[in-house]
C-alpha positions as CSV (number, residue, x, y, z in Angstrom):
1,M,4.7,-11.5,0.1
2,E,7.7,-12.9,0.1
3,A,9.9,-11.8,-3.0
4,D,11.3,-14.8,-5.1
5,A,14.2,-14.8,-7.5
6,A,12.3,-13.5,-10.3
7,T,10.5,-10.8,-8.2
8,P,12.1,-7.5,-7.2
9,D,12.2,-6.9,-3.5
10,H,10.4,-3.5,-4.3
11,Q,7.8,-4.7,-6.3
12,K,4.4,-5.2,-4.0
13,S,1.0,-7.1,-5.3
14,P,-2.1,-4.9,-5.5
15,A,-3.4,-6.0,-2.3
16,E,0.2,-4.7,-0.5
17,I,-0.3,-1.3,-2.2
18,E,-3.7,-0.7,-0.9
19,G,-2.2,-0.9,2.9
20,L,0.6,1.4,1.8
21,I,-1.6,3.7,0.2
22,K,-3.7,4.1,3.4
23,D,-0.5,5.0,5.3
24,G,-0.2,7.9,3.1
25,V,2.9,6.8,0.7
26,R,3.3,9.3,-2.5
27,L,1.7,7.7,-5.2
28,I,3.6,8.4,-8.6
29,D,2.0,7.5,-12.3
30,V,5.2,7.6,-14.6
31,R,3.1,6.7,-17.7
32,Q,2.0,9.4,-20.5
33,D,-0.5,11.9,-19.8
34,Y,-3.3,10.4,-21.9
35,E,-2.6,7.0,-20.0
36,F,-3.1,8.6,-17.1
37,D,-6.0,10.2,-18.3
38,A,-7.8,7.2,-19.3
39,A,-7.4,5.7,-15.8
40,H,-5.1,6.3,-12.4
41,I,-5.1,5.0,-8.9
42,A,-6.8,7.9,-6.9
43,G,-4.5,10.3,-5.2
44,A,-1.6,9.6,-7.6
45,E,0.4,12.4,-9.3
46,R,1.8,12.1,-12.8
47,I,5.3,12.6,-13.4
48,G,6.3,10.5,-16.4
49,L,9.3,8.7,-16.4
50,E,11.1,10.9,-19.1
51,T,11.1,13.7,-16.5
52,L,11.6,11.9,-13.4
53,A,15.1,12.4,-13.0
54,E,14.8,16.1,-13.4
55,Q,12.4,16.1,-10.6
56,R,14.4,14.0,-8.1
57,D,15.1,16.7,-5.7
58,Q,11.2,17.3,-5.4
59,F,11.5,13.7,-3.4
60,D,11.8,13.6,0.3
61,P,14.0,10.2,0.9
62,A,12.0,9.8,4.3
63,V,8.8,9.7,2.5
64,P,8.0,6.1,1.3
65,V,7.3,6.1,-2.9
66,I,4.9,3.9,-4.8
67,F,5.7,4.3,-8.7
68,Y,3.5,2.4,-11.1
69,C,2.7,2.1,-14.8
70,R,0.9,-0.3,-16.9
71,V,2.3,-3.4,-16.3
72,G,5.4,-2.7,-14.3
73,N,8.5,-2.2,-16.8
74,R,8.8,1.8,-16.4
75,S,7.6,1.7,-12.7
76,D,10.6,-0.7,-12.0
77,M,13.0,1.4,-14.4
78,A,11.9,4.3,-11.7
79,A,12.5,2.4,-8.8
80,D,15.9,0.9,-9.6
81,A,17.1,4.6,-10.2
82,F,15.9,5.8,-7.1
83,V,16.7,2.7,-4.8
84,S,20.2,3.6,-5.8
85,G,19.8,7.1,-4.2
86,G,18.9,5.7,-1.2
87,Y,14.9,6.4,-1.3
88,D,12.0,4.0,-0.1
89,V,10.7,3.0,-3.1
90,S,8.0,0.1,-4.0
91,T,6.3,-0.5,-7.4
92,L,2.8,-1.9,-8.2
93,Q,4.0,-5.4,-9.4
94,G,1.8,-6.4,-12.6
95,G,1.1,-2.2,-13.1
96,I,-2.2,-0.5,-12.9
97,A,-3.4,-3.3,-15.3
98,A,-3.5,-6.1,-12.2
99,R,-4.7,-3.7,-10.1
100,V,-7.8,-3.5,-12.6
101,A,-7.8,-7.2,-13.0
102,E,-8.0,-7.7,-8.9
103,G,-11.3,-5.3,-9.1
104,K,-9.5,-2.5,-7.4
105,G,-10.7,1.1,-8.0
106,I,-9.6,3.6,-10.7
107,E,-10.4,7.1,-11.6
108,P,-12.7,7.9,-13.3
109,A,-14.5,4.9,-12.3
110,D,-15.3,4.3,-15.9
111,G,-11.8,4.7,-17.0
112,Y,-9.8,2.2,-18.8
113,V,-5.9,0.9,-19.1
114,S,-4.5,2.6,-22.1
115,E,-2.4,0.8,-24.3
116,P,1.2,2.5,-24.6
117,G,1.7,4.4,-27.8
118,Q,-0.4,7.4,-28.6
119,A,-1.9,6.2,-31.5
120,A,-3.4,2.9,-29.6
121,A,-4.6,5.8,-27.2
122,I,-6.3,7.7,-30.2
123,L,-8.0,4.1,-31.2
124,E,-9.3,3.0,-28.2
125,A,-10.8,6.5,-27.6
126,K,-12.6,6.4,-31.1
127,A,-14.0,2.6,-30.1
128,R,-15.0,3.8,-26.8
129,T,-17.1,6.6,-28.4
130,S,-18.6,4.6,-31.3
């Protein structure tokens, strides 16, 4: 995929991310715990955006990283901060929502992409159990 003026170079499509995951990149979900619990990409670690900077020393600049979130806003912020530090980073363009829309797998298999905000997550959980 060629980047255009509206797409930062670090953004990769869900199909491109599949190849990078198979190559063994470090996959980081920067969403909240409840969002990660609702659905995540297999093999992902959850390091919330709010604590990511504090954990920078746990990243090896030689190991490529993919950040993702729900639709891409939070992961773009993470990528911007890490790119400026010389890290090899990519983001999932459109976030996990785009991945699900393209029929790519998530864990748990019956999971769902949670709306941001804890109140929204609680309402979604209640609706799913009714």
